[in-house]
Every structure is written in structure tokens, then in C-alpha cells.
C-alpha positions as CSV (number, residue, x, y, z in Angstrom):
1,M,82.0,-40.8,-2.7
2,L,79.8,-39.1,-0.2
3,E,81.3,-38.8,3.3
4,V,79.8,-37.3,6.4
5,I,82.5,-36.5,9.0
6,K,81.9,-35.2,12.5
7,R,84.7,-34.0,14.7
8,K,84.4,-32.8,18.3
9,D,86.4,-32.5,21.4
10,D,83.5,-33.7,23.5
11,Y,83.5,-37.5,23.7
12,E,80.1,-37.7,25.3
13,S,78.5,-36.0,22.3
14,M,80.2,-38.4,20.0
15,E,78.9,-41.3,22.0
16,F,75.3,-39.9,21.6
17,I,75.8,-39.6,17.9
18,T,77.0,-43.2,17.6
19,A,74.1,-44.4,19.7
20,V,71.7,-42.8,17.3
21,F,73.4,-43.5,13.9
22,G,75.9,-46.2,14.7
23,G,79.5,-46.1,13.6
24,K,82.8,-46.0,15.6
25,I,84.6,-43.1,17.3
26,H,88.2,-42.7,16.3
27,R,90.8,-40.3,17.7
28,A,91.6,-37.7,15.0
29,S,95.0,-36.2,14.6
30,R,95.7,-33.0,16.5
31,S,96.8,-29.8,14.9
32,R,99.8,-28.0,16.3
33,L,97.6,-25.3,17.8
34,N,95.0,-27.6,19.3
35,K,96.3,-29.7,22.2
36,Q,93.0,-31.3,23.1
37,D,91.9,-34.7,22.0
38,I,89.7,-34.6,18.9
39,W,87.3,-37.4,18.2
40,E,86.0,-38.2,14.7
41,I,83.2,-40.4,13.2
42,K,83.1,-41.0,9.5
43,Y,80.2,-42.3,7.5
44,A,80.6,-43.1,3.8
45,S,78.4,-43.8,0.7
46,E,74.9,-45.2,1.5
47,K,75.2,-44.7,5.2
48,A,76.3,-41.1,4.8
49,Y,73.4,-40.5,2.4
50,A,70.9,-42.0,4.8
51,I,72.2,-39.8,7.7
52,L,72.1,-36.7,5.5
53,K,68.5,-37.3,4.6
54,Q,67.7,-37.8,8.3
55,I,69.4,-34.7,9.7
56,Y,68.6,-32.4,6.7
57,P,65.5,-30.7,8.3
58,Y,67.6,-29.7,11.3
59,L,70.6,-28.2,9.4
60,K,71.1,-24.5,9.2
61,A,74.6,-23.4,8.2
62,Q,75.3,-26.5,6.1
63,K,71.9,-26.9,4.6
64,R,72.8,-25.8,1.0
65,I,75.8,-28.1,1.0
66,A,73.6,-31.0,2.1
67,E,71.1,-30.2,-0.7
68,I,73.9,-30.4,-3.3
69,C,75.2,-33.7,-1.9
70,I,71.7,-35.3,-1.7
71,E,70.8,-34.1,-5.2
72,F,74.1,-35.4,-6.5
73,Q,73.6,-38.8,-5.0
74,D,70.1,-38.9,-6.4
75,K,71.1,-37.9,-10.0
76,Y,74.6,-39.3,-10.4
77,W,74.0,-42.8,-9.0
78,E,70.8,-43.6,-10.9
79,G,71.1,-47.0,-12.5
80,T,74.3,-49.1,-12.2
81,P,77.3,-47.3,-10.7
82,M,79.8,-49.4,-12.6
83,K,79.9,-47.5,-15.9
84,V,80.5,-43.8,-16.1
85,S,78.7,-42.5,-19.2
86,P,79.5,-39.1,-20.8
87,A,76.1,-37.9,-19.4
88,R,77.2,-38.9,-15.9
89,K,80.6,-37.2,-16.3
90,V,78.7,-34.0,-17.1
91,I,76.6,-34.3,-14.0
92,G,79.7,-35.1,-11.9
93,A,81.5,-32.0,-13.3
94,K,78.5,-29.8,-12.5
95,Y,78.4,-30.9,-8.9
96,A,82.2,-30.8,-8.5
97,T,82.0,-27.1,-9.5
98,L,79.2,-26.4,-7.1
99,L,81.1,-28.1,-4.2
100,R,84.3,-26.2,-5.1
101,S,82.3,-23.0,-4.7
102,Y,81.9,-24.0,-1.0
103,H,85.6,-25.0,-0.8
104,L,84.7,-28.7,-0.7
105,K,86.1,-31.5,-2.9
106,W,84.3,-34.1,-4.9
107,R,86.2,-37.3,-5.5
108,S,84.9,-40.1,-7.6
109,R,85.4,-43.7,-6.6
110,Y,87.6,-44.0,-9.7
111,G,90.1,-41.3,-8.4
112,K,89.2,-38.7,-11.0
């Protein structure tokens, strides 16, 4: 499942993001080192994909990761998402390896 998560300590910035893209702001858990309030917005699946497509031209540091996620969504979810064929498993494994190289996790909706 594709997720876009934004965390900030500036609530006003988060309000602007929700005004543009929708969603709800939640208080995120604090680390032991960080005593400030941290706010979080999560977008999942189709909404996350739509947001990634919109912000992609403006990304710099995370651009390659966004490319991998967009490409994965385009290739993996063609057709019906209910069955996972062997060909799809190969595609998923390829992208899981790519994401691991960026220290990110890929998790299928089936928990594998």
C-alpha cells in the first residue's frame, strides 16, 4: 500500500497542506528527545498516488523515491488488484528491493 506521510512541528503549515490536499491533522507520538508537538497527515492508496503525481515536479531530495512509488503503482496495480499472479509477485519483489535500497519498506495489502 502506498502511503504519503508528512510530519512537522509547525501546525500552520499542516493546515495549509490540508487546505490544498484535504485530509486530517493528527498529533504524532513524540520521541524522547523531541519535546515539541509533532503533527502528522497520512494519505493512503489512491489519494497518496494522486498527491505524489501532483507534487512530483517540485520534489528534489525525494524525487527518485517518488518515481519508484509512482512506477510501482502504475505497473503493479494494472488490472484487478484482487489476485496476485506470479508475474505481479516478481514486480513487487523488484520494487521491494529498490525501496529497501532507500531504507524504506514495501508492504502488500496481504501482509507479505
